[in-house]
MMTF fields as JSON, N, C-alpha, C and O atoms, coordinates in Angstrom:
{
  "mmtfVersion": "1.0.0",
  "mmtfProducer": "UNKNOWN",
  "numBonds": 439,
  "numAtoms": 440,
  "numGroups": 110,
  "numChains": 1,
  "numModels": 1,
  "chainsPerModel": [1],
  "groupsPerChain": [110],
  "chainIdList": ["A"],
  "bondAtomList": [4, 2, 8, 6, 12, 10, 16, 14, 20, 18, 24, 22, 28, 26, 32, 30, 36, 34, 40, 38, 44, 42, 48, 46, 52, 50, 56, 54, 60, 58, 64, 62, 68, 66, 72, 70, 76, 74, 80, 78, 84, 82, 88, 86, 92, 90, 96, 94, 100, 98, 104, 102, 108, 106, 112, 110, 116, 114, 120, 118, 124, 122, 128, 126, 132, 130, 136, 134, 140, 138, 144, 142, 148, 146, 152, 150, 156, 154, 160, 158, 164, 162, 168, 166, 172, 170, 176, 174, 180, 178, 184, 182, 188, 186, 192, 190, 196, 194, 200, 198, 204, 202, 208, 206, 212, 210, 216, 214, 220, 218, 224, 222, 228, 226, 232, 230, 236, 234, 240, 238, 244, 242, 248, 246, 252, 250, 256, 254, 260, 258, 264, 262, 268, 266, 272, 270, 276, 274, 280, 278, 284, 282, 288, 286, 292, 290, 296, 294, 300, 298, 304, 302, 308, 306, 312, 310, 316, 314, 320, 318, 324, 322, 328, 326, 332, 330, 336, 334, 340, 338, 344, 342, 348, 346, 352, 350, 356, 354, 360, 358, 364, 362, 368, 366, 372, 370, 376, 374, 380, 378, 384, 382, 388, 386, 392, 390, 396, 394, 400, 398, 404, 402, 408, 406, 412, 410, 416, 414, 420, 418, 424, 422, 428, 426, 432, 430, 436, 434],
  "bondOrderList": [1, 1, 1, 1, 1, 1, 1, 1, 1, 1, 1, 1, 1, 1, 1, 1, 1, 1, 1, 1, 1, 1, 1, 1, 1, 1, 1, 1, 1, 1, 1, 1, 1, 1, 1, 1, 1, 1, 1, 1, 1, 1, 1, 1, 1, 1, 1, 1, 1, 1, 1, 1, 1, 1, 1, 1, 1, 1, 1, 1, 1, 1, 1, 1, 1, 1, 1, 1, 1, 1, 1, 1, 1, 1, 1, 1, 1, 1, 1, 1, 1, 1, 1, 1, 1, 1, 1, 1, 1, 1, 1, 1, 1, 1, 1, 1, 1, 1, 1, 1, 1, 1, 1, 1, 1, 1, 1, 1, 1],
  "groupList": [{"groupName": "MET", "atomNameList": ["N", "CA", "C", "O"], "elementList": ["N", "C", "C", "O"], "formalChargeList": [0, 0, 0, 0], "bondAtomList": [1, 0, 2, 1, 3, 2], "bondOrderList": [1, 1, 2], "singleLetterCode": "M", "chemCompType": "L-PEPTIDE LINKING"}, {"groupName": "ARG", "atomNameList": ["N", "CA", "C", "O"], "elementList": ["N", "C", "C", "O"], "formalChargeList": [0, 0, 0, 0], "bondAtomList": [1, 0, 2, 1, 3, 2], "bondOrderList": [1, 1, 2], "singleLetterCode": "R", "chemCompType": "L-PEPTIDE LINKING"}, {"groupName": "GLN", "atomNameList": ["N", "CA", "C", "O"], "elementList": ["N", "C", "C", "O"], "formalChargeList": [0, 0, 0, 0], "bondAtomList": [1, 0, 2, 1, 3, 2], "bondOrderList": [1, 1, 2], "singleLetterCode": "Q", "chemCompType": "L-PEPTIDE LINKING"}, {"groupName": "LYS", "atomNameList": ["N", "CA", "C", "O"], "elementList": ["N", "C", "C", "O"], "formalChargeList": [0, 0, 0, 0], "bondAtomList": [1, 0, 2, 1, 3, 2], "bondOrderList": [1, 1, 2], "singleLetterCode": "K", "chemCompType": "L-PEPTIDE LINKING"}, {"groupName": "PRO", "atomNameList": ["N", "CA", "C", "O"], "elementList": ["N", "C", "C", "O"], "formalChargeList": [0, 0, 0, 0], "bondAtomList": [1, 0, 2, 1, 3, 2], "bondOrderList": [1, 1, 2], "singleLetterCode": "P", "chemCompType": "L-PEPTIDE LINKING"}, {"groupName": "ALA", "atomNameList": ["N", "CA", "C", "O"], "elementList": ["N", "C", "C", "O"], "formalChargeList": [0, 0, 0, 0], "bondAtomList": [1, 0, 2, 1, 3, 2], "bondOrderList": [1, 1, 2], "singleLetterCode": "A", "chemCompType": "L-PEPTIDE LINKING"}, {"groupName": "ASN", "atomNameList": ["N", "CA", "C", "O"], "elementList": ["N", "C", "C", "O"], "formalChargeList": [0, 0, 0, 0], "bondAtomList": [1, 0, 2, 1, 3, 2], "bondOrderList": [1, 1, 2], "singleLetterCode": "N", "chemCompType": "L-PEPTIDE LINKING"}, {"groupName": "ILE", "atomNameList": ["N", "CA", "C", "O"], "elementList": ["N", "C", "C", "O"], "formalChargeList": [0, 0, 0, 0], "bondAtomList": [1, 0, 2, 1, 3, 2], "bondOrderList": [1, 1, 2], "singleLetterCode": "I", "chemCompType": "L-PEPTIDE LINKING"}, {"groupName": "LEU", "atomNameList": ["N", "CA", "C", "O"], "elementList": ["N", "C", "C", "O"], "formalChargeList": [0, 0, 0, 0], "bondAtomList": [1, 0, 2, 1, 3, 2], "bondOrderList": [1, 1, 2], "singleLetterCode": "L", "chemCompType": "L-PEPTIDE LINKING"}, {"groupName": "ASP", "atomNameList": ["N", "CA", "C", "O"], "elementList": ["N", "C", "C", "O"], "formalChargeList": [0, 0, 0, 0], "bondAtomList": [1, 0, 2, 1, 3, 2], "bondOrderList": [1, 1, 2], "singleLetterCode": "D", "chemCompType": "L-PEPTIDE LINKING"}, {"groupName": "HIS", "atomNameList": ["N", "CA", "C", "O"], "elementList": ["N", "C", "C", "O"], "formalChargeList": [0, 0, 0, 0], "bondAtomList": [1, 0, 2, 1, 3, 2], "bondOrderList": [1, 1, 2], "singleLetterCode": "H", "chemCompType": "L-PEPTIDE LINKING"}, {"groupName": "VAL", "atomNameList": ["N", "CA", "C", "O"], "elementList": ["N", "C", "C", "O"], "formalChargeList": [0, 0, 0, 0], "bondAtomList": [1, 0, 2, 1, 3, 2], "bondOrderList": [1, 1, 2], "singleLetterCode": "V", "chemCompType": "L-PEPTIDE LINKING"}, {"groupName": "GLY", "atomNameList": ["N", "CA", "C", "O"], "elementList": ["N", "C", "C", "O"], "formalChargeList": [0, 0, 0, 0], "bondAtomList": [1, 0, 2, 1, 3, 2], "bondOrderList": [1, 1, 2], "singleLetterCode": "G", "chemCompType": "PEPTIDE LINKING"}, {"groupName": "SER", "atomNameList": ["N", "CA", "C", "O"], "elementList": ["N", "C", "C", "O"], "formalChargeList": [0, 0, 0, 0], "bondAtomList": [1, 0, 2, 1, 3, 2], "bondOrderList": [1, 1, 2], "singleLetterCode": "S", "chemCompType": "L-PEPTIDE LINKING"}, {"groupName": "THR", "atomNameList": ["N", "CA", "C", "O"], "elementList": ["N", "C", "C", "O"], "formalChargeList": [0, 0, 0, 0], "bondAtomList": [1, 0, 2, 1, 3, 2], "bondOrderList": [1, 1, 2], "singleLetterCode": "T", "chemCompType": "L-PEPTIDE LINKING"}, {"groupName": "TYR", "atomNameList": ["N", "CA", "C", "O"], "elementList": ["N", "C", "C", "O"], "formalChargeList": [0, 0, 0, 0], "bondAtomList": [1, 0, 2, 1, 3, 2], "bondOrderList": [1, 1, 2], "singleLetterCode": "Y", "chemCompType": "L-PEPTIDE LINKING"}, {"groupName": "CYS", "atomNameList": ["N", "CA", "C", "O"], "elementList": ["N", "C", "C", "O"], "formalChargeList": [0, 0, 0, 0], "bondAtomList": [1, 0, 2, 1, 3, 2], "bondOrderList": [1, 1, 2], "singleLetterCode": "C", "chemCompType": "L-PEPTIDE LINKING"}, {"groupName": "PHE", "atomNameList": ["N", "CA", "C", "O"], "elementList": ["N", "C", "C", "O"], "formalChargeList": [0, 0, 0, 0], "bondAtomList": [1, 0, 2, 1, 3, 2], "bondOrderList": [1, 1, 2], "singleLetterCode": "F", "chemCompType": "L-PEPTIDE LINKING"}, {"groupName": "GLU", "atomNameList": ["N", "CA", "C", "O"], "elementList": ["N", "C", "C", "O"], "formalChargeList": [0, 0, 0, 0], "bondAtomList": [1, 0, 2, 1, 3, 2], "bondOrderList": [1, 1, 2], "singleLetterCode": "E", "chemCompType": "L-PEPTIDE LINKING"}, {"groupName": "TRP", "atomNameList": ["N", "CA", "C", "O"], "elementList": ["N", "C", "C", "O"], "formalChargeList": [0, 0, 0, 0], "bondAtomList": [1, 0, 2, 1, 3, 2], "bondOrderList": [1, 1, 2], "singleLetterCode": "W", "chemCompType": "L-PEPTIDE LINKING"}],
  "groupTypeList": [0, 1, 2, 3, 4, 5, 6, 7, 8, 9, 6, 4, 10, 9, 11, 12, 8, 3, 4, 13, 3, 8, 4, 8, 14, 11, 2, 15, 12, 16, 8, 12, 8, 17, 8, 8, 5, 7, 11, 11, 13, 12, 12, 17, 5, 11, 0, 18, 10, 19, 1, 1, 5, 14, 17, 14, 8, 12, 5, 12, 8, 11, 19, 8, 13, 11, 11, 1, 8, 14, 16, 9, 13, 3, 11, 8, 13, 11, 8, 5, 11, 1, 13, 2, 3, 17, 9, 5, 7, 17, 14, 13, 11, 7, 12, 5, 17, 7, 8, 17, 8, 13, 13, 13, 11, 9, 13, 8, 12, 13],
  "groupIdList": [1, 2, 3, 4, 5, 6, 7, 8, 9, 10, 11, 12, 13, 14, 15, 16, 17, 18, 19, 20, 21, 22, 23, 24, 25, 26, 27, 28, 29, 30, 31, 32, 33, 34, 35, 36, 37, 38, 39, 40, 41, 42, 43, 44, 45, 46, 47, 48, 49, 50, 51, 52, 53, 54, 55, 56, 57, 58, 59, 60, 61, 62, 63, 64, 65, 66, 67, 68, 69, 70, 71, 72, 73, 74, 75, 76, 77, 78, 79, 80, 81, 82, 83, 84, 85, 86, 87, 88, 89, 90, 91, 92, 93, 94, 95, 96, 97, 98, 99, 100, 101, 102, 103, 104, 105, 106, 107, 108, 109, 110],
  "secStructList": [7, 7, 7, 7, 7, 1, 1, 6, 6, 1, 7, 4, 4, 4, 6, 6, 7, 7, 7, 7, 1, 1, 7, 2, 2, 2, 2, 2, 2, 2, 2, 2, 2, 2, 2, 2, 2, 2, 2, 2, 2, 2, 2, 2, 2, 2, 6, 6, 7, 2, 2, 2, 2, 2, 2, 2, 2, 2, 2, 2, 2, 2, 2, 2, 2, 2, 2, 2, 2, 2, 1, 7, 2, 2, 2, 2, 4, 4, 4, 7, 7, 1, 7, 2, 2, 2, 2, 2, 2, 2, 2, 2, 2, 2, 2, 2, 2, 2, 2, 2, 2, 2, 2, 2, 1, 7, 7, 6, 6, 7],
  "xCoordList": [0.839, 0.0, 0.882, 1.885, 0.516, 1.297, 1.047, -0.091, 2.134, 2.014, 1.498, 1.778, 0.748, 0.255, 1.228, 1.884, 1.338, 2.185, 1.673, 0.477, 2.586, 2.224, 1.321, 0.402, 1.566, 0.802, 0.206, 0.804, -0.941, -1.596, -0.769, -0.912, 0.089, 0.914, 2.247, 2.992, 2.568, 3.815, 3.762, 2.693, 4.922, 5.02, 4.783, 5.549, 3.754, 3.472, 4.538, 4.61, 5.361, 6.417, 7.632, 8.53, 7.669, 8.82, 8.618, 9.446, 7.543, 7.292, 8.395, 8.648, 9.035, 10.104, 11.494, 12.474, 11.619, 12.943, 13.517, 12.794, 14.822, 15.494, 15.644, 15.792, 15.608, 15.81, 17.231, 18.147, 17.39, 18.691, 19.673, 19.297, 20.935, 21.981, 22.479, 23.191, 22.1, 22.537, 21.721, 20.521, 22.362, 21.596, 20.614, 20.812, 19.568, 18.552, 19.127, 18.689, 20.106, 20.679, 21.381, 21.308, 22.055, 22.721, 21.68, 21.844, 20.614, 19.565, 18.907, 18.681, 18.602, 18.013, 19.024, 18.637, 20.31, 21.342, 21.413, 21.557, 21.313, 21.31, 20.093, 20.196, 18.942, 17.732, 17.879, 17.425, 18.513, 18.752, 19.648, 19.435, 20.655, 21.521, 20.732, 20.956, 19.81, 18.966, 18.101, 18.003, 17.48, 16.631, 17.443, 16.955, 18.667, 19.549, 19.862, 19.897, 20.086, 20.348, 19.147, 19.319, 17.946, 16.736, 16.622, 16.291, 16.899, 16.822, 17.885, 17.598, 19.111, 20.189, 19.866, 20.12, 19.306, 18.908, 17.852, 17.918, 16.892, 15.88, 16.478, 16.063, 17.457, 18.137, 18.887, 18.847, 19.575, 20.258, 19.255, 19.523, 18.109, 17.099, 16.547, 16.332, 16.318, 15.814, 16.834, 16.464, 18.127, 19.18, 19.542, 20.499, 18.765, 18.926, 20.257, 20.825, 20.741, 21.898, 21.344, 21.39, 20.819, 20.067, 20.921, 20.468, 22.131, 22.984, 23.361, 23.383, 23.656, 23.973, 22.75, 22.861, 21.589, 20.351, 20.053, 19.725, 20.164, 19.873, 20.932, 20.606, 22.191, 23.234, 22.985, 23.091, 22.659, 22.417, 21.187, 21.187, 20.146, 18.947, 19.253, 18.818, 19.993, 20.357, 21.227, 21.023, 22.202, 23.056, 22.239, 22.479, 21.282, 20.418, 19.578, 19.379, 19.084, 18.291, 19.149, 18.695, 20.375, 21.276, 21.579, 21.629, 21.779, 22.0, 20.765, 20.9, 19.567, 18.339, 18.263, 17.737, 18.773, 18.751, 19.631, 19.285, 20.763, 21.624, 20.932, 20.977, 20.295, 19.595, 18.445, 18.206, 17.739, 16.602, 17.064, 16.353, 18.254, 18.762, 19.305, 19.378, 19.688, 20.342, 19.501, 19.845, 18.415, 17.619, 16.249, 15.781, 15.622, 14.292, 13.221, 13.372, 12.148, 11.039, 10.348, 9.811, 10.353, 9.714, 10.453, 9.832, 11.754, 12.539, 12.266, 12.125, 12.191, 11.999, 10.557, 10.29, 9.646, 8.238, 7.698, 7.665, 7.282, 6.642, 7.62, 7.182, 8.914, 9.885, 10.054, 10.67, 9.517, 9.545, 8.196, 7.265, 8.094, 6.81, 6.571, 5.536, 7.506, 7.379, 8.443, 8.846, 8.899, 9.943, 11.273, 11.437, 12.216, 13.528, 14.19, 14.714, 14.174, 14.834, 14.204, 14.916, 12.872, 12.204, 12.522, 12.891, 12.381, 12.648, 14.092, 14.35, 15.031, 16.443, 16.745, 17.453, 16.222, 16.457, 15.815, 16.429, 14.576, 13.858, 14.582, 14.801, 14.955, 15.61, 17.013, 17.453, 17.715, 19.054, 18.983, 19.808, 18.013, 17.866, 17.461, 18.043, 16.471, 16.036, 17.165, 17.397, 17.865, 18.982, 20.111, 20.677, 20.439, 21.501, 21.091, 21.922, 19.817, 19.338, 19.427, 19.83, 19.06, 19.154, 20.618, 20.944, 21.503, 22.935, 23.452, 24.247, 23.005, 23.404, 22.922, 23.667, 21.677, 21.154, 21.929, 22.199, 22.283, 22.997, 24.399, 24.932, 24.989, 26.343, 26.348, 27.344, 25.258, 25.247, 24.764, 25.07, 24.028, 23.523, 24.652, 25.328, 24.853, 25.889, 25.512, 24.35, 26.537, 26.259, 26.11, 26.891, 25.134, 24.854, 25.735, 25.845, 26.335, 27.092, 28.522, 29.192, 29.019, 30.422, 31.207, 32.403],
  "yCoordList": [-1.179, 0.0, 1.24, 1.295, 2.217, 3.45, 4.388, 4.574, 4.978, 5.912, 7.248, 7.66, 7.918, 9.245, 10.281, 10.033, 11.446, 12.506, 12.978, 12.899, 13.467, 13.915, 15.142, 15.267, 16.028, 17.261, 17.287, 16.76, 17.883, 17.935, 18.721, 18.497, 19.635, 20.426, 19.764, 20.283, 18.638, 17.936, 17.318, 16.974, 17.188, 16.586, 15.076, 14.396, 14.544, 13.107, 12.218, 11.03, 12.769, 11.987, 11.81, 11.03, 12.515, 12.456, 11.534, 11.514, 10.776, 9.85, 8.798, 8.14, 8.652, 7.668, 8.218, 7.507, 9.461, 10.047, 10.522, 10.986, 10.396, 10.879, 12.396, 12.953, 13.06, 14.515, 14.864, 14.047, 16.069, 16.533, 16.618, 16.937, 16.327, 16.435, 17.862, 18.17, 18.744, 20.137, 20.902, 20.666, 21.813, 22.651, 23.542, 23.827, 23.97, 24.796, 26.078, 26.525, 26.683, 27.936, 27.709, 28.558, 26.584, 26.268, 25.993, 26.423, 25.28, 25.002, 26.292, 26.461, 27.198, 28.473, 29.321, 30.086, 29.19, 29.892, 29.393, 30.185, 28.081, 27.504, 27.973, 28.3, 28.005, 28.509, 29.984, 30.43, 30.745, 32.166, 32.399, 33.349, 31.542, 31.664, 31.451, 32.144, 30.491, 30.281, 31.507, 31.971, 32.024, 33.199, 34.411, 35.217, 34.54, 35.613, 35.458, 36.448, 34.233, 33.998, 34.407, 34.956, 34.151, 34.531, 36.054, 36.601, 36.731, 38.196, 38.803, 39.733, 38.282, 38.786, 38.532, 39.383, 37.36, 37.058, 38.044, 38.514, 38.352, 39.345, 40.723, 41.46, 41.076, 42.363, 42.448, 43.473, 41.36, 41.336, 41.46, 42.144, 40.806, 40.874, 42.288, 42.765, 42.956, 44.334, 45.259, 46.189, 44.996, 45.822, 45.365, 45.86, 44.413, 43.893, 43.175, 43.244, 42.494, 41.597, 40.172, 39.441, 39.789, 38.547, 37.316, 36.356, 37.312, 36.127, 35.942, 34.815, 37.029, 36.926, 36.478, 35.689, 36.984, 36.617, 35.132, 34.453, 34.62, 33.202, 32.319, 31.251, 32.74, 31.966, 31.898, 30.828, 33.024, 33.06, 32.232, 31.537, 32.303, 31.505, 30.011, 29.224, 29.625, 28.215, 27.71, 26.605, 28.523, 28.136, 28.042, 27.168, 28.937, 28.884, 27.615, 27.04, 27.174, 25.946, 24.71, 23.768, 24.712, 23.6, 23.593, 22.532, 24.775, 24.877, 24.377, 23.722, 24.685, 24.238, 22.713, 22.142, 22.052, 20.584, 20.036, 19.036, 20.688, 20.281, 20.569, 19.756, 21.729, 22.109, 21.149, 20.785, 20.74, 19.821, 18.484, 17.856, 18.036, 16.758, 16.824, 15.801, 18.013, 18.112, 18.764, 18.659, 19.43, 20.15, 19.509, 18.758, 19.818, 19.29, 19.982, 21.135, 19.261, 19.828, 20.958, 21.872, 20.908, 21.975, 23.299, 24.362, 23.248, 24.46, 24.987, 26.195, 24.094, 24.505, 24.879, 25.588, 24.414, 24.77, 24.473, 23.308, 25.474, 25.263, 24.82, 24.442, 24.852, 24.385, 22.869, 22.292, 22.224, 20.77, 20.243, 20.109, 19.945, 19.602, 18.099, 17.638, 17.35, 15.888, 15.257, 15.838, 14.088, 13.421, 14.139, 14.907, 13.877, 14.524, 14.21, 15.109, 12.952, 12.555, 13.248, 13.773, 13.253, 13.879, 15.369, 15.888, 16.06, 17.495, 17.802, 18.74, 17.015, 17.25, 17.011, 17.802, 15.942, 15.654, 16.723, 17.211, 17.086, 18.079, 19.425, 20.009, 19.925, 21.238, 21.203, 22.191, 20.087, 20.036, 19.966, 20.575, 19.237, 19.162, 20.521, 20.987, 21.156, 22.469, 23.487, 24.299, 23.449, 24.373, 24.16, 25.124, 22.906, 22.62, 23.08, 23.589, 22.908, 23.364, 24.89, 25.415, 25.589, 27.052, 27.488, 28.446, 26.798, 27.11, 26.878, 27.668, 25.801, 25.547, 26.667, 27.143, 27.078, 28.168, 29.463, 30.186, 29.752, 31.007, 30.986, 32.032, 29.823, 29.761, 29.582, 29.898, 29.085, 28.804, 29.979, 30.035, 30.907, 32.051, 33.047, 33.406, 33.492, 34.484, 35.81, 36.217, 36.47, 37.794, 38.793, 38.785, 39.621, 40.585, 41.816, 42.364, 42.232, 43.477, 43.37, 44.394, 42.158, 42.099, 41.093, 40.921],
  "zCoordList": [0.0, 0.0, 0.0, 0.712, -0.783, -0.923, 0.255, 0.685, 0.771, 1.887, 1.396, 0.271, 2.243, 1.922, 2.463, 3.475, 1.808, 2.337, 3.695, 3.977, 4.53, 5.874, 5.82, 6.63, 4.897, 4.758, 3.353, 2.415, 3.209, 1.899, 0.873, -0.329, 1.327, 0.415, 0.085, -0.745, 0.707, 0.418, -0.978, -1.482, -1.582, -2.905, -2.78, -2.098, -3.416, -3.276, -3.91, -3.597, -4.789, -5.435, -4.53, -4.848, -3.422, -2.526, -1.339, -0.429, -1.329, -0.229, -0.219, -1.227, 0.91, 1.045, 0.792, 1.018, 0.331, 0.125, 1.448, 2.33, 1.565, 2.767, 2.698, 1.61, 3.836, 3.829, 3.375, 3.472, 2.888, 2.421, 3.584, 4.712, 3.29, 4.306, 4.472, 5.428, 3.529, 3.594, 4.629, 4.771, 5.352, 6.277, 5.507, 4.326, 6.189, 5.542, 4.968, 3.909, 5.647, 5.132, 3.799, 2.911, 3.65, 2.384, 1.296, 0.154, 1.652, 0.681, 0.191, -1.008, 1.114, 0.702, -0.077, -0.959, 0.242, -0.529, -1.958, -2.889, -2.14, -3.492, -4.275, -5.457, -3.616, -4.262, -4.598, -5.652, -3.708, -3.959, -5.159, -5.913, -5.351, -6.524, -7.817, -8.809, -7.798, -8.978, -9.245, -10.382, -8.2, -8.375, -8.839, -9.631, -8.352, -8.808, -10.296, -11.028, -10.744, -12.173, -13.019, -14.107, -12.54, -13.275, -13.358, -14.41, -12.243, -12.221, -13.133, -13.887, -13.07, -13.926, -15.396, -16.249, -15.688, -17.058, -17.551, -18.687, -16.707, -17.071, -17.273, -18.167, -16.439, -16.605, -17.924, -18.606, -18.282, -19.577, -20.723, -21.711, -20.594, -21.653, -21.79, -22.904, -20.673, -20.714, -21.374, -22.09, -21.126, -21.724, -23.139, -23.734, -23.671, -25.021, -25.257, -26.347, -24.233, -24.356, -24.405, -23.415, -25.572, -25.689, -25.485, -24.861, -25.986, -25.814, -24.355, -23.861, -23.662, -22.235, -21.445, -20.506, -21.831, -21.134, -21.3, -20.326, -22.529, -22.743, -22.101, -21.582, -22.125, -21.461, -19.957, -19.357, -19.352, -17.917, -17.552, -16.537, -18.372, -18.125, -18.234, -17.394, -19.258, -19.419, -18.283, -17.782, -17.873, -16.75, -15.464, -14.632, -15.309, -14.13, -14.09, -13.019, -15.236, -15.279, -15.009, -14.358, -15.503, -15.197, -13.695, -13.073, -13.12, -11.675, -10.91, -9.876, -11.414, -10.762, -10.735, -9.779, -11.758, -11.75, -10.625, -9.995, -10.375, -9.257, -7.929, -7.006, -7.842, -6.616, -6.342, -5.191, -7.372, -7.188, -6.646, -5.862, -7.053, -6.569, -5.152, -4.472, -4.694, -3.397, -2.303, -1.126, -2.66, -1.669, -1.492, -2.348, -0.371, -0.068, -0.903, -1.307, -1.149, -1.917, -1.176, -1.803, 0.146, 0.922, 0.734, 0.769, 0.538, 0.305, -1.096, -1.288, -2.071, -3.467, -3.776, -4.747, -2.971, -3.079, -4.481, -4.879, -5.229, -6.532, -7.617, -8.704, -7.363, -8.351, -8.308, -9.203, -7.287, -7.178, -7.648, -6.855, -8.939, -9.532, -9.513, -9.03, -10.027, -10.102, -9.229, -8.222, -9.599, -8.825, -9.032, -9.979, -8.133, -8.243, -9.571, -10.229, -9.974, -11.222, -12.426, -13.283, -12.497, -13.63, -13.683, -14.737, -12.553, -12.527, -12.911, -13.666, -12.393, -12.692, -14.168, -14.791, -14.724, -16.141, -17.012, -17.96, -16.687, -17.483, -17.477, -18.539, -16.302, -16.248, -16.852, -17.438, -16.717, -17.314, -18.84, -19.521, -19.384, -20.846, -21.408, -22.388, -20.793, -21.267, -21.106, -22.001, -19.974, -19.755, -20.752, -21.266, -21.028, -22.006, -23.394, -24.148, -23.744, -25.041, -25.146, -26.184, -24.099, -24.108, -24.172, -24.873, -23.45, -23.539, -24.957, -25.466, -25.593, -26.98, -27.899, -28.756, -27.713, -28.543, -28.344, -29.303, -27.107, -26.849, -27.445, -27.815, -27.536, -28.094, -29.609, -30.259, -30.179, -31.609, -32.456, -33.647, -31.881, -32.639, -32.81, -31.846, -34.043, -34.317, -33.666, -33.655, -33.123, -32.555, -33.701, -34.653, -33.597, -34.656, -34.491, -33.394, -35.537, -35.52, -35.034, -34.895, -34.768, -34.337, -35.119, -34.88]
}
């Protein structure tokens, strides 16, 4: 019989997973680095530095895949959608694709 999550807001895909060995401050710091990458990427996009924006966004998504594997779902909140493996694979593939796009597009005017 499948166990139910302790709280209705807990991720049902994380039943049976061990808690992260990282302290909460480190986990929130890792999440903060991802959020900083998103903000910096948006800043580059506003300043019309598209290659820098896409590179930063792709690197941030690859970082999120590492964070998803090492941090608890309660810390990541809405960024923990499915199982750890699925989320990590999905964000790393999308991030790698965005990194490829940012490096493969010719820079205009230089």
